[in-house]
N, C-alpha and C positions, 0 to 999 in steps of 0.2 A: 375719333373713336376712343382714345384714351380718356378724353374729357367725359364721355358718356359713362364709361365704367367707373370713373371716379365719383361721378354724381350719384350713381346707383349705390355705390358703397356708402356714401355719406347719408343717402336717404335711409338705408337699412339701419345704419347706426343710430340715426335720430329716432327711428321708429322703435328701436329697442329701448332707447333711453326714455321715450315717452311711455311705453307700455310697462316699464319696470315699476314706476311709482304706483301704478294702478294695482299691483299685486300686493303691496304693503298692507293695505287695510285688511285684506283677506287673511294674511298671515297673522296680523295683530288680533283679528277676531278669533282665530283658532286658538291662540295662546292665552286669550283673556277669559277669566272666569267672572261672570257678572255677579254683582253683589245682590243681596236680598232687596236693597232699595231699588236697584235697577230692574229686578224681576217684578217687583210690585206685587200684584195680585196673583202672580203665577205660583208663588210659594204658599202651600197650604198651611193653615194654622195648626199648631200642635194641640191635640186634644188631651186635656188633663183628666185622667180617670183615677178613681180610687182616692182622691184627695178629700180629706174631711173639711167641709165648709165650716168656718168659724161661726159660732153662735153670736147673735147680736148682743150687745151689753144689756144687762138687766135694767129694767126701767126703775126699780126701786129696791129697797132693802128686803122686802118680803119675797120678791121674786128671786133675788140673789140667794137668800137663805134656802128657798125651795129648791133651787138648782143644786146647791151644795148638798142638801140632804139626799136628793136623787142620785147625785154622783157617788156619795159615800155608800148608799144602799147598793148601787150597782157594783161598786168595788168589793163590798163585803160578800155579795152573792158570787162574784167571780172567784174570790179567794176561797169561799166555801166549796164551790164546785171543783176548783183546782186541787184543794186538799183532799177531797173525797176521791178524786181520780188519780191521786198519787203524783201530781206534778211537783217536781222538786222545789221550785221557787215558792210554792205556797205551803209547803210542809212545815210543821213545827220542828225545832232543833232535835227533838227526840226521835223523829221519823226520817230525818234526812240521811242521805248516803246510800251507796249500793249495798253495803252490808246489812243495814236495817231493812232494805227492800227484800233482800234474800231471806232474812228471818221471817218477814211477813209472809212471803210466798211459801216458806216451809210450813208455817202454821196453817195457812189458808188452804193448802193442798191436801189436808188430812181432816178426818173427823176426830174431834177431841172430846173426851169425856167431860172436861172442865166446863164446857158450854152449859151443861145441866147442873153444875155445882150450885150456882146461885139460885136456880129454881128449887132445888132440893132444900137449900138453906131457908128460903122463904116459906116453903111448906112446913118445915119443922118449927119455925117461929110461930106460924098460925096455930099449929097444934099445941105448942107450949102455952099460948095465951088463953086457950080454952081449958078451963079447969073442970068442966063437966064431962070430959071424955073418959073412956075406960083406960085404966093404967096400961093395958096391953098396947093401946094405940100410941101412947107416949114412948113405950119401949120400942115399938116398930119404927116410929119416926126417928128416934135417936140412932137405932141400928142402921137405918137407911142413910142418915147423915154421915155416920162413921164410915160406911161402905163407900159412899160417894167421895168422901175426903181421901180415903186410901187410894181409890181408883184414880182420882185426879192427881195425887202425888206421884203415882207410878207413871201415869201418862206424861206428866211434866218432866219426869226423869228421862223418858225416851225422847221427848221433844228437845230437851237440852242437849242430849247426846248427839242427836241429828244436827242440831245447830252448830255444835262444836266441830263436828266432822266436816260439814260442808263449808263452813267459814274458813277453816284451815286449808281446805282444798282450793277454794276459789279466790280467797283473799289472804294468802300467807303473810303478806306484809301489813295486814290491818293492825291498827293500834287500839281498836275497840276492846274493852275489857269483857271477857267472856261472861263474868257474873252479871253485868248489866244486860248483855244480850239474852241471857237465860231469863232474867226477870221480865224483859220486854216481850219475849216469846210466850212466857207463861201467862202474863196479864192479857195478852191477846187471845190466848187459847181458851181462857175461862170466860171470854166474852161471847155473846151470841153473834153469829156470823153477820146478821143483818144490821147490827149496830157498830160493827168495827169501822174504825176510821184511822187511816184511809181505807176505802172499800177494797175487798179482796179482788186481786187482778188475775187470779188463777182459779180454775175449777177444782172441786174436790176430786182427788185421784190423779191430778195432772202431774207429770214428771217435772221435777225441778232440776 
């Protein structure tokens, strides 16, 4: 009997010893991360989207020059549109900065008498060149010019006062000289709205 129990015990030990190595590959498989090479076709390829495909090299000088002209034309058009829309990186040095943008908005938000100043000046010049008109017409044209000049001066004074007030309120640390800001505002105010550059970004009557 003792020999039988001993044999059974030995058999159970050997079965455990044999079955133990069989569990090792499973444990190794759980802790192993297969590489992309091992996965092979299981790994989907990454889709490249939005990347600009390089142009093939030019075949000759003429084609290269044509491409350069087209590129420069596209860059000029982009810069012109950006300047008109008030994009900071395309603006001229005189138009750059938040202070200048504020000045433009102040002018563009109001109706200015100066927009008609050049029109009146042009009309007076036409009358002056015509020597066959009645003297009273000359007098009326000169009187209209003087009236428009005075009205533009008054309007420019109020614009400058508004510019000074709002710049000091919103940009108290600004190093911009007020005289230059006044001149910038007045020159924009005497230009017709549709030819102003950068284009007006606010409507007439809008609160600034």
